[in-house]
C-alpha positions in Angstrom: 0.0 0.0 0.0 0.9 3.6 0.0 2.9 5.4 2.6 -0.1 7.7 3.0 -1.8 7.1 6.3 -5.0 8.4 7.6 -4.3 10.7 10.5 -7.9 11.2 11.4 -10.5 8.6 12.6 -13.2 10.7 10.9 -14.7 8.7 8.0 -15.2 11.9 6.1 -11.4 12.2 6.1 -10.7 8.5 5.5 -13.1 7.9 2.6 -11.2 10.0 0.0 -7.9 8.5 1.1 -9.4 5.0 0.7 -10.8 5.9 -2.8 -7.3 7.2 -3.7 -5.7 4.0 -2.6 -8.2 1.9 -4.6 -7.6 4.1 -7.7 -3.9 3.4 -7.5 -4.3 -0.4 -7.3 -3.2 -2.3 -10.4 -6.1 -3.8 -12.3 -5.0 -7.3 -11.3 -5.6 -6.5 -7.6 -9.1 -5.0 -7.9 -10.7 -8.4 -7.6 -8.9 -9.0 -4.4 -9.9 -5.6 -3.1 -13.5 -6.3 -3.9 -13.4 -9.7 -2.1 -11.9 -8.0 1.0 -14.7 -5.4 0.9 -17.3 -8.2 0.6 -15.7 -9.9 3.6 -16.1 -6.7 5.6 -19.8 -6.5 4.5 -20.3 -10.1 5.5 -18.9 -9.5 9.0 -21.2 -6.5 9.3 -24.3 -8.4 8.2 -23.4 -11.3 10.5 -23.1 -9.0 13.5 -26.5 -7.4 12.6 -28.1 -10.9 12.4 -26.5 -11.9 15.7 -27.8 -8.8 17.4 -31.3 -9.3 16.0 -31.3 -13.0 17.1 -30.2 -11.9 20.6 -33.0 -9.3 20.8 -35.6 -11.9 19.5 -34.4 -14.4 22.2 -34.6 -11.8 24.9 -38.1 -10.8 23.8 -39.2 -14.5 23.8 -39.7 -14.6 20.0 -36.9 -17.1 19.4 -37.5 -20.2 21.4 -36.6 -23.8 20.7 -40.3 -24.6 20.2 -40.7 -21.9 17.6 -37.5 -22.9 15.8 -38.7 -26.5 15.7 -42.1 -25.5 14.3 
């Protein structure tokens, strides 16, 4: 990667830096970058589903009986 580093944790500052890094990637590496971004999205969706399942369990909507039905 580049020696450019994000000095701010603010996404508004990091987004253009990330776009710039992607624009400098060789074409042969774009597929890999896309797969990495898909992995990040998968982790995010998995966490959301875990949270939703926990909330449903706590609310009594997700019980072994309902799952078996």
